[in-house]
C-alpha positions as YAML, in Angstrom:
chain: A
units: angstrom
residues:
- id: 1
  name: MET
  ca: [151.44, 230.88, -12.94]
- id: 2
  name: SER
  ca: [155.27, 230.52, -12.99]
- id: 3
  name: LEU
  ca: [157.06, 229.49, -10.27]
- id: 4
  name: PHE
  ca: [159.63, 230.83, -7.95]
- id: 5
  name: PRO
  ca: [163.70, 229.96, -9.28]
- id: 6
  name: GLY
  ca: [165.11, 226.53, -8.18]
- id: 7
  name: ILE
  ca: [161.52, 225.29, -7.46]
- id: 8
  name: PRO
  ca: [162.07, 222.14, -10.02]
- id: 9
  name: GLU
  ca: [164.77, 221.30, -8.95]
- id: 10
  name: LEU
  ca: [163.51, 220.59, -5.54]
- id: 11
  name: VAL
  ca: [161.48, 218.95, -6.92]
- id: 12
  name: ARG
  ca: [163.06, 216.89, -8.21]
- id: 13
  name: GLY
  ca: [165.25, 216.17, -5.68]
- id: 14
  name: ALA
  ca: [162.95, 215.81, -3.24]
- id: 15
  name: SER
  ca: [160.00, 213.39, -5.46]
- id: 16
  name: ASP
  ca: [163.56, 211.72, -6.26]
- id: 17
  name: ARG
  ca: [163.86, 210.05, -2.27]
- id: 18
  name: CYS
  ca: [160.33, 209.98, -1.47]
- id: 19
  name: PRO
  ca: [156.54, 210.65, -1.97]
- id: 20
  name: CYS
  ca: [155.00, 214.39, -1.91]
- id: 21
  name: ALA
  ca: [151.73, 215.63, -1.97]
- id: 22
  name: ILE
  ca: [150.20, 218.86, -3.68]
- id: 23
  name: VAL
  ca: [147.42, 220.49, -1.01]
- id: 24
  name: SER
  ca: [145.93, 224.07, -2.69]
- id: 25
  name: GLY
  ca: [143.43, 225.32, -2.53]
- id: 26
  name: THR
  ca: [144.01, 226.09, -6.39]
- id: 27
  name: LEU
  ca: [141.64, 224.73, -9.43]
- id: 28
  name: ARG
  ca: [142.90, 221.05, -10.67]
- id: 29
  name: ALA
  ca: [143.51, 222.17, -13.94]
- id: 30
  name: GLU
  ca: [145.74, 224.90, -13.13]
- id: 31
  name: ILE
  ca: [148.21, 223.29, -10.83]
- id: 32
  name: HIS
  ca: [148.24, 220.34, -13.84]
- id: 33
  name: GLY
  ca: [148.94, 223.02, -16.17]
- id: 34
  name: VAL
  ca: [151.90, 224.25, -14.63]
- id: 35
  name: LEU
  ca: [152.87, 221.28, -13.58]
- id: 36
  name: ARG
  ca: [152.98, 220.13, -17.30]
- id: 37
  name: ARG
  ca: [155.01, 223.05, -18.48]
- id: 38
  name: HIS
  ca: [157.58, 222.56, -16.12]
- id: 39
  name: GLY
  ca: [157.50, 218.56, -16.40]
- id: 40
  name: LEU
  ca: [156.76, 218.06, -12.55]
- id: 41
  name: GLU
  ca: [153.58, 216.75, -13.73]
- id: 42
  name: HIS
  ca: [154.72, 213.31, -13.11]
- id: 43
  name: ARG
  ca: [156.75, 213.90, -9.13]
- id: 44
  name: PHE
  ca: [154.00, 214.22, -7.28]
- id: 45
  name: SER
  ca: [151.89, 210.94, -5.69]
- id: 46
  name: ALA
  ca: [148.82, 212.97, -4.57]
- id: 47
  name: LEU
  ca: [147.25, 215.86, -5.69]
- id: 48
  name: VAL
  ca: [144.18, 217.48, -3.93]
- id: 49
  name: ALA
  ca: [142.56, 220.67, -5.23]
- id: 50
  name: ALA
  ca: [139.64, 223.58, -4.00]
- id: 51
  name: ASP
  ca: [137.69, 221.12, -6.75]
- id: 52
  name: ASP
  ca: [138.22, 217.81, -4.76]
- id: 53
  name: GLY
  ca: [134.86, 220.16, -2.17]
- id: 54
  name: LEU
  ca: [136.98, 219.63, 1.00]
- id: 55
  name: PRO
  ca: [136.84, 223.22, 3.52]
- id: 56
  name: SER
  ca: [139.63, 224.81, 2.80]
- id: 57
  name: LYS
  ca: [142.94, 225.65, 5.04]
- id: 58
  name: PRO
  ca: [144.09, 225.29, 7.56]
- id: 59
  name: ALA
  ca: [141.09, 222.49, 7.05]
- id: 60
  name: PRO
  ca: [143.45, 219.06, 8.12]
- id: 61
  name: GLY
  ca: [140.95, 217.03, 5.31]
- id: 62
  name: GLY
  ca: [143.28, 217.90, 2.51]
- id: 63
  name: TYR
  ca: [146.06, 217.16, 4.47]
- id: 64
  name: ARG
  ca: [144.74, 214.00, 5.95]
- id: 65
  name: LEU
  ca: [143.15, 213.06, 1.91]
- id: 66
  name: ALA
  ca: [147.39, 213.61, 0.51]
- id: 67
  name: LEU
  ca: [147.95, 211.23, 3.00]
...
């Protein structure tokens, strides 16, 4: 999986200014792989993934956990 152009720079800039989190319906291992490939694995203070067993979006549980 790749990222849209400009996303790595956007994430770096945003995470330098404030805490960032990912809430995704994707498996944790897949998210970690993409973040690692782009050097972004330490840019997020929280990661909520499909394997956390919460109801999927738009249910608020994943967002609450990330906060």
